[in-house]
N, C-alpha and C positions, 0 to 999 in steps of 0.2 A: 639720264646720264649727267649727274651733277658733279661739281667739284668736290674733292676730298678734303676733309677737315682732320687735322692731326692734333692730338692732345698729349699732354703729360699727365699721367695718372699715378696713383699710389694705391697700396692695399686699402680696401674698404674698411679695415679695422681702425685706421687712423681717424681720430675724432677731435673736434675742437673742444673748447672749454665747456660748451653747452651739451656735449655728447653727440653733436651732429657732424656728418662728414664735411670736409672743406667745400665751400661753394666754388663752382667753376668761375674763374676770372676771365675777363676779356683779355686779349693779347696785350693791349696797351697798359691795362691795370697791372698785369703780371710783370711786364717789363719795368714799370715804375716802381713796383714793390721790390723787385729784385735789385734794382739799381740803388735803392736807398737802404737795403738790408744791412750792409756793413756798419751803418751808423746806429742801428737799433740795438740796445742792450739785450732785449729778449723779444720773443714773439709771444704776444698775449693769447693767440688763438690756436696754439699747438699744445700737445699733451706733455711734451718733455720740457724740462726746466732750463737746460743749458742752451746756449746760442746754437742755432742750426745753420750750416752743418759743422760738426766738430770732427768729422772724419770723411773719407771718400764716399761718394754716392754712386750707386749703379743705376744706369738707365737701360732697361731691357728692351730690345727691339726684336719683333717677331719675324724679321725678314733678313736675307743675307746682306753682306756689305755691298755697297756700290749703287743701290737704287735710292729713290727718293725717301722711302721709309727709313733708310739708314743715314742718308746725308743730312737731313734736317735735324734729327736728334744730336748728331755729332756737332753741328754748328751751334745748337742751343747748349750742349754740354760744355763746349769750349767757352762760350759766352758766360755761362754760370760759373765755371771754374775761375775765370779771370776776375769776377766780381765778388765771389763768395769765399775765395781763398782755399777751396778744397777741390780735389779732382772729381769730375763727373765722368765716370767711365762707362763707355758703351759696351753692352754685352749682347751679341747677336745670338738669338735662339730661334732659328727659322723652323717652319713646319706648321701644317694644319691651319693655314691662313691666320697665323698669330696666336692660335689657341695654346700652343706649347709655352710661348713667352708669357701669356696672360696667367696660365696656371702656375708658373714658377713664381710670379709676383704675388699671386693670391696666397701661396704657401710660404712666402717669406715672412720674416719678422715684421710686424706692422709698426715700424719705427720711423718711416719716412726716408730710409736710406736705400730702398729699392723702389725705383720708379719704373713705370711702363710707358713707352711711347706707343700710343694706339690711334686708330683711325676708323674709317668706315667699316672694315671687315669685322671689327668687334661687335657692331650692331647686326651685321649680316649673319655672323656665326650663331647668334642666339636662335635663329630660325632655321639655319641650314643644318646644324648638327643636333641630332636627337638626344645625345647623352654627353653632356659636358660636366666636368667635375667642379664647376663653379657657376655662379649666377653673376653675370658681369655687373649689372646695376646694383647688386647688393655687396659684392666682394671687392669692387674697385671704386675708389673715390676720385673724381676729377679734380685736378689742380689748376691747369691752365690750357687754353687753346692757343697755339703759336703759329700755325700756318694754314692757309687754304690753297689747294693746288688743283687747277683745272686739268681735265683730261684732254688728250689730243688723239685724233684718229690718224694713225700712221699706216702707210703702205710701203712695201719695197718698191723701188723705182721701176722694177720690171713689170709691175702691174700697169696695164694700159688705161689708167683712169687718173684724171687730174682734178676731178670734182666728186662730190658725194653722189649726185645723180648718175654720173658716168660709172662710178664703182657699182652702184646698184644694178645698172644695166649689164655690166660685165659679170657680176655675181649671178644674176638670173640666167645668163647664157652659159654659165659653168656651175650648175648646182652640185654641191658636195665636193668641189675641186679646190676651193680656197681654204687654206689653213688659217684660222683665226687664233692667234696666240693670246695667252694671258699670263699673269704672274702667279696664278694658282686658282684652284677651284674656289668659288665663293668670294673672290676679291673684286673690287670695283672694276678692274680691267676685264674680268670675266663677265660680270653681270651687265656691264655697259655693252659688251659685244652681243650678249644674248638678247638684250632689249633692242639693239639695233637690228638684229636678225628678224625679230618679231615685227617691228615697225616697218621694215623694208620688204618683208615677205621673201627673204632669201635663205638659202641653205649653205652654211659654212661649217667646217669641221673644227671643233674646239681642241686646241693643243695647250694644255696647262704646263707651266714651268714653276720652278721653286723660287723665283726672284727676278728682278728686273735686268740684272747684268746678262744672264744666260739668254733670256728671251730677246734682248736687243741684239746680241751677237747673231742669233739665228735669223732674226728679221732682216738685218743688214746683209747676211749671207744668202737670203732667199729661201731658206728652209721653211719659213712661214711667210704669209703674205700681208697680213693686216693685224694691227694691235691698237688697243685703246690704252694709253698710258699717260703719265704726267709730263709736264713741260720741262722736266730735267733733261729731256731728249733734244733740246733746242740746238745743241751743238751738232748733232747728227743731221738735223733738218737744214741748218745753214750750210753744212758741208756738202749737201746733196746726197748723202748716204741713205736718207729716208725722205719720204714725201708726206707732208701734212695735208690732209684733206679738210679737216674741220676741227674746231674747238667746241665740243658739245657742252655748253654751260650757259646758265642764265647770267645776264649782266648784273653787276652789283647794284643794289637798291640805294646805296648811300654810303657815306664814310662810316668806318667802324671805330 
């Protein structure tokens, strides 16, 4: 149950001057490059001759508005718009754990004006879905990694458990009676829950949703009891609407 990594990608047909896809930049490298971009007359490692961008850029997001997969690209899009002088417009295309959004970017004109905000599900989908109309590592080229988001194990306050061991004891006493929500089949929130079930030896019923907003509403309302999701839920935790039991992630090994 590791933290999620979110990246900005573009069509894999985009190549640099040597015919290679752009290399993945570290977050700080990307931010330094973008901050200095207005002062550059041209980009030497892109295929087009004019200064980029010369018109609005789309960032396609594979999940509905309101959750972390939507919030972070919007913040990045606003930041890029302010520095590069062109709108970076968010386009939400939810469904199939991000596959619909990915396919739309793969089929777009490979000119760098249609970007994809992608994360862990893109890697998961390659093994989860038998027939995809694209090959992610071939058809999508990474541009930059811009956020790492840990997952939090949350429960509705009605659950009589304040620690993970207490929750496991409660779940074992109520097999098949606890609804474990997720933001969709094959997403990190789903697989984290499945891994937890295996490790703890418990039985919970998986209830998939189509995004973070709806699932949080039902978790707060008590329709579902447990969820593994990102730290964008900190407001609900502080207000007491949800109870956090654990942050299942490894500590950082050093500065990035």
